[in-house]
Phi, psi and omega in degrees: 000314180298318180296321180295317178297319181296315179296323177296315178297321179297320180294318176299316179300321180297333176278326187273313190300319178297342183252012185296332177300324178293322176298319181294319178300316178296320179297320178293318177302317179295312183295327187270319198242354176289175186304325181259015183279184182294318182228078185307130181210110187297322183288314180291327180292345179293345177281342187297310184294314178298321178298317182291315186283325187243306187300307185296312177298321181294319178298316181294314179298317179299319179293320177297318177295321179295322180297332182266318188222028175055219190295321179294324176295322179297315184294311183292328178293320179295324176293311187295324186290341177301325177298318178297318182297315183283342183266011182213152175271350178272157170293127191266053173292316178294321176299321178295323180292337176270312186291324181302301178297324179297314179296319177299319180294319182298312182290330178292318178295320179298314181298320181295325185280330184257357187306317184271003187241007181275123178298147179303132180094348182255007185300310182297319180299312181295317183298316182289315182290328179296316177295317181297311184289311181295322177298318178298315181296320178292325177296321176295317177301318179297322181293316187266338187238297189292316179301306178299323179296314178294327176299319179295317179297314180296325178297316179294313181297318180295320177297322178296318178295316179301321178296315180297319181292313183294334179257013178056037180255354183302325179303338181294342179294341178298334179297331180262326186295310186294314174297325179297323179297313182295331179268007179061036177254006188288334182299318181297321181286313187291306184279335182274333186234302188299309185296316178300319178292321180298320179299316181296317180293319181293328179295327181272317188250353182082003180197163177206136177287343182296332178289348188257350191289318186254338189266354181301120180282353184300311182302315179292324178300319179299319178298313183293321178296323177296320177294326178300324189257329192237359179288134182279337179278121186298315182298315179295318180297320181288336180280338187295319181301319176297322178295327178300313181297314181298317182290309188287315184267324180277338179075018179267091186294334184294350179294334181265355180300317180299330181290334174279319182295331180285347178207076194305334182296342179294346177304336178298330183292306178295331175299311180295319180297315180292324177303311182294321180294315180296320177299317179296315180295324179294316182293328183264358180066034184271148174201169176258155181280337181203176182292136176267099183221125357289173187280056178264164178296331180293309180294323182298313181286330180296330181269006180282131175297161186303320184273006184233010183302313183294316182291325176298315180295318179299321180297321177295314180297319180297314179298317180295319182295312180297315179297320180297311182299312182292320177298320180297317179297315180295318180298315180297329183272334190231355189297339177293338181260000184282149174284166182279169187295320182297321177295320179294322178296320178296320179296320179297319179298320178297316181295322180294321178296317179295322181296331178268359181071029184235169173233153178305134183253137177258104180251124181283142182241140174282158177302141183280126170268093191300330180295339181266359182271121179239335183219126178245130181241122172272129185233138171229187188299311183258342178082015183238336187259266187296325181292325178295317179291320178297319179294318179297315181296317182290323178297316179296329181285325190255351190295331180291322182275324183228070184295340182280346181290138173262121178240117183221187180219161180198171168293145182295338179270356182224052180287133179303147185291342181263014179289132175268325179227135173244125178254122182211167176291153185303322183292345181255005188299318183293321178293323177297320179297320179292323183285327184225072183296342182276349191258157171281131182260123175249116182260140183223170175253339186213124182290341187263330182205090183231137179304326180293328175291323176300315180295318178298316179299314181297319180295315183289323180281339178277345190300315185299316180294318181295322181290323180292327184282339187274124176298134184285346186265358184255150176267351182267143180289113182295336182297341180301319183283333185265336187272196185267135178240128181289140181251165179301326181290346179272001188238136173233125183247158172066035181281145177287150182298140177221179175283167187300313183297320178297319180295319179294318179294327177295320177296319177295322179295321179292322175299318179292319180299324181278359176084015181276330186219169170281167186296329184276005177297330179300325177298320178294325178295319178295318179297320178298322180295330180289335180288311177198141185298143176262012175290126187261349186102165177058028176080019183236136174231150181229069180296144178206171186277172176279161180295333180295337182259019181301329182292343180276355179273123181273318178201161183293141178197153177225131176239157180231129176243129181255126177241094185303330180264358173089156174235131183290121171244085187069236179271000182247163176244133174257127179257334177238122180243116178260111174277132189238136169225123186234131168241114186071222189239011189297333184273353187291326180296320179295319177295328176296322176296322178300317178298323178294323177296323179298334179289330181264093187297325180295315179294322180298314179297323178295319181296332180291337188239335191295141171268001185271106183290333178295323178298317180296313181298322181300323184271343181258339183269000000 
């Protein structure tokens, strides 16, 4: 049931999110130029009603039709939704969400049935007339059936909201909203119910409290601030300030979900915080002029009407304060029993995959020819939150070395056709492959600090030197002679199982013994592991030091430790641990060989168990 709701919410989100800029434009027009706006202007305010009545429903319907039947679906959906618009006195956002996919499905079924039966030379005639005739019939259906039906639904929902408001019961929705967010069910609620009602209310009053119910950053902010000050686990406490910035300014609420999942009783704090904020907004008659998307304090305040700026801000502070106090009390009482952050993040990824009805996908990647890479696209589910921040961070990191690279972001279902590399979460890998079959897929667990992003960065920045050094007339990789080659002394096989930190320190000790690093480099490797796991999947981990300890690296080197019974890396086991120390790019060729071994599952499984060092050397050299 939860998965079905999640998929439904995701589909609704897919129609709304690409058009959110139009909602924001309408919200600004409303906030600025209506009679009660910041700068009342009768002529400019005349654009508000047409945008609301026609532009927004047509955009949503067109996107819904495109999702089902591409361009032909978009055209017929835009025709059909006019019937819903003209057949109702309500703004037909919900009607567009129904008519768009329905029209796309109708034209897709028609095309499938007649594809083999169109006489040669009549293709254009059939294609054009089919959209015209079927679009007209669907518009009539929308006028007489779908429009009135959606009007009835909106009438009931609006009456229900009015009842909750008049009886001061609206704050109770926080009991459902906050758990729904953590379970990734918020899209169905927000885009399916809150926004359509909010649009109707804002059209009449210039504002709506419905825009404030799910997007308030205050409840999550309180949780993160409590972790900043009172969490007993040092690693988790140090990670919280960065999460505060991402959540509050970036509007990516999912950044605080792991902090709740690691101690689930803390969900009571954002529930209480949102309850108090909604109660305050209800008592003061506060609302936003348009949707605040993403849910950052910047977007939230930008949509505040002129006479409500202070009350909107107070509501955010109130929600944060209540959530902070309750979270602090709970943390002090229960943090000793909480799981660690990495486990909670892994749990969140599993839940997110389940919410989308997907499972992590293992997509094999060919070695990257960095010289051929011109455009990198970071993709997430909607293309507006985490992928945008990931693209910005990676662009800022690589622009000095590769200024010609284009780094952008998109929805995973709408990757540009000229993308050379797509970076996405593992759970979205299969969808990325379908959306961009021409591109190299790089899968990650975290857009902000992921080992695969480190490897991608190193590969792309090493490309110019490697390409210049390689003779163009040879078929053999010249880097083999110039790069790093692993030696027998760099390998230890058949080690008994130990805990993760001991294994990482053993790799650091071997790096030091081989003269690649100073003795305290192992401490940096352990610290790096606390930031984000270096487990790469398929039983392989690549621990390495932090950038602050770069000075302790004497020369590039890679060592390999084999644990036939495995070492626990969270919920996964690593059987091969490659300790890395890098000066420049000399170690990258060897890591490329490791990636090639990962492609050969039979050889990889043998390397995890074999006592034959010659076999290992053969596959790594």
